[in-house]
C-alpha positions as CSV (number, residue, x, y, z in Angstrom):
1,M,91.6,110.4,6.9
2,A,94.7,108.5,5.8
3,E,97.8,110.4,5.0
4,T,99.0,110.4,1.4
5,Q,102.7,109.9,0.8
6,E,103.3,112.7,-1.6
7,P,101.6,116.1,-2.1
8,K,98.8,116.3,-4.6
9,W,96.9,119.2,-6.1
10,Y,93.4,119.9,-4.7
11,V,90.9,122.6,-5.6
12,I,89.2,124.8,-3.0
13,H,86.0,126.7,-3.8
14,T,85.8,130.2,-2.2
15,Y,83.3,133.0,-2.0
16,S,83.4,135.2,-5.0
17,G,86.3,137.7,-4.9
18,H,87.9,136.0,-1.8
19,E,90.5,134.0,-3.7
20,N,93.5,136.2,-2.7
21,K,92.4,136.6,0.9
22,V,91.9,132.8,1.3
23,M,95.3,132.2,-0.3
24,G,97.0,134.8,2.0
25,D,95.3,133.4,5.1
26,I,96.3,129.8,4.4
27,E,99.9,130.9,3.6
28,K,100.1,132.8,6.9
29,T,98.7,129.9,8.9
30,V,101.1,127.4,7.3
31,K,104.0,129.6,8.0
32,N,102.9,130.2,11.6
33,R,102.5,126.5,12.3
34,G,105.6,125.5,10.4
35,I,103.9,123.0,8.2
36,E,105.4,124.0,4.8
37,D,106.2,120.3,4.2
38,L,102.5,119.4,4.4
39,I,100.9,122.4,2.5
40,C,103.5,123.0,-0.2
41,E,102.0,125.5,-2.7
42,L,99.0,127.6,-3.3
43,H,98.1,129.0,-6.8
44,I,95.4,131.1,-8.4
45,P,95.8,130.6,-12.2
46,K,95.6,133.8,-14.2
47,E,95.5,134.5,-17.9
48,E,96.2,137.5,-20.1
49,Y,93.3,139.1,-21.9
50,T,92.8,141.8,-24.5
51,E,89.5,143.7,-24.6
52,I,88.6,146.1,-27.4
53,K,86.5,149.0,-26.2
54,S,83.7,150.7,-28.1
55,D,86.1,153.6,-28.9
56,G,88.5,151.2,-30.6
57,T,91.2,151.2,-27.8
58,K,92.6,148.0,-26.5
59,K,92.8,147.1,-22.9
60,T,95.1,144.3,-21.8
61,G,95.5,142.8,-18.3
62,L,95.4,139.7,-16.2
63,R,92.3,138.0,-14.9
64,K,91.6,134.9,-12.8
65,K,91.3,131.9,-15.1
66,Y,89.0,130.1,-12.7
67,P,87.1,132.6,-10.5
68,C,86.2,131.4,-7.0
69,Y,88.8,128.7,-7.0
70,V,92.2,128.3,-5.3
71,F,94.6,125.4,-6.1
72,V,96.5,123.9,-3.2
73,K,99.3,121.3,-3.4
74,M,99.4,119.4,-0.1
75,I,99.7,116.1,1.7
76,L,96.1,115.3,2.8
77,T,95.8,114.7,6.6
78,D,93.1,115.4,9.0
79,D,95.0,118.5,10.2
80,T,95.6,119.9,6.7
81,W,92.0,119.2,5.6
82,Y,90.7,121.0,8.8
83,L,93.0,124.0,8.3
84,V,92.0,124.6,4.7
85,R,88.3,123.8,5.2
86,N,88.0,126.1,8.1
87,T,89.8,129.1,6.6
88,R,87.4,132.1,6.3
89,G,86.1,132.4,2.8
90,V,86.4,128.7,1.9
91,T,83.1,127.0,1.0
92,S,84.4,123.5,0.2
93,F,86.9,121.3,-1.5
94,V,85.9,120.4,-5.1
95,G,85.1,116.7,-5.5
96,T,82.5,114.1,-5.5
97,D,82.7,113.2,-1.8
98,Y,82.2,115.9,0.8
99,S,84.0,113.9,3.5
100,K,87.2,113.3,1.5
101,P,88.7,115.8,-1.1
102,Q,89.5,114.4,-4.5
103,P,93.0,115.2,-5.9
104,L,93.4,116.4,-9.5
105,S,94.5,113.7,-11.9
106,D,97.8,114.1,-13.8
107,A,95.9,115.1,-16.9
108,E,94.0,117.8,-15.0
109,V,97.2,119.2,-13.5
110,R,98.8,119.4,-17.0
111,F,95.7,121.0,-18.5
112,S,95.4,123.6,-15.8
113,G,99.1,124.5,-16.2
114,L,99.9,124.1,-12.5
115,E,103.2,122.4,-13.1
116,K,104.9,124.0,-16.0
117,S,108.3,123.5,-14.5
118,K,108.3,119.8,-15.5
119,V,110.5,119.2,-18.6
120,I,108.6,117.5,-21.3
121,S,110.7,115.7,-23.8
122,F,109.5,114.1,-27.0
123,D,112.0,112.4,-29.3
124,H,110.2,112.9,-32.6
125,R,110.0,115.9,-34.9
126,V,107.5,117.2,-37.5
127,G,107.9,115.1,-40.6
128,D,109.0,111.9,-38.8
129,S,107.2,108.6,-39.6
130,I,105.7,106.9,-36.6
131,L,103.7,103.8,-35.6
132,V,100.5,104.2,-33.6
133,N,100.7,101.7,-30.7
134,D,97.5,102.3,-28.9
135,G,93.9,103.3,-29.5
136,P,91.5,102.9,-32.5
137,F,94.3,103.5,-35.0
138,K,96.7,100.9,-33.4
139,D,99.3,99.5,-35.9
140,S,98.7,102.3,-38.4
141,T,101.7,104.4,-39.6
142,G,101.7,108.1,-40.3
143,I,103.7,111.3,-40.5
144,I,103.8,113.9,-37.7
145,K,102.4,117.2,-38.8
146,E,102.2,119.1,-35.5
147,I,103.6,118.7,-32.0
148,N,101.9,120.3,-29.0
149,L,104.1,120.0,-25.8
150,N,101.5,121.7,-23.6
151,K,98.8,119.1,-24.4
152,R,101.4,116.3,-24.8
153,S,99.9,115.5,-28.1
154,V,100.8,115.2,-31.8
155,V,98.8,115.6,-35.0
156,V,99.6,112.7,-37.3
157,K,98.4,112.2,-40.9
158,I,97.2,108.6,-41.2
159,S,95.8,107.0,-44.4
160,I,92.1,106.1,-43.6
161,F,90.1,104.6,-46.5
162,G,92.8,105.9,-48.9
163,R,92.6,109.4,-47.6
164,E,95.2,111.3,-45.6
165,T,93.4,112.2,-42.4
166,P,94.8,114.3,-39.5
167,V,94.5,112.5,-36.1
168,E,95.4,114.0,-32.7
169,L,97.2,111.4,-30.5
170,D,98.8,111.5,-27.1
171,F,102.6,111.2,-26.9
172,S,102.1,107.7,-25.3
173,Q,100.2,106.4,-28.3
174,V,103.1,106.8,-30.8
175,S,106.5,105.2,-31.2
176,S,109.3,105.2,-33.8
177,I,109.0,102.8,-36.8
């Protein structure tokens, strides 16, 4: 297995309810072997939830966003693959090829919220006129109605067949007029 130059995010499938144990065991092994530069980060995404019980009371808490999965940011080598794959409670890496784990794409990393620390800048504001420079609406002009930094998208009102129509576009698809 060829080494990758920079750490990438991979997804590990675990037995149900073993996510915290798997994460703890991998962290312990990484620390003991001194390979923090190869296996950089482990994460179990969680989300807040609110449940309304039959008696009308509300219960809030945290739950695993993706049960049975642990996310690991690592440089893939034979040794790191072996260490993670042979941790008790791990069933496999998620991907299409059993012999080689598939890293998450940049879009999947953004969607899963693994790297929120990255600063996202967008030089436009609601009400700005923009030009669409890519996609089916290329060369159309419109006005920004919404900006979603998490999804890296904007909702733009574009005139289609004489009607103002909201269209969701990626940041990379728009530019200033």
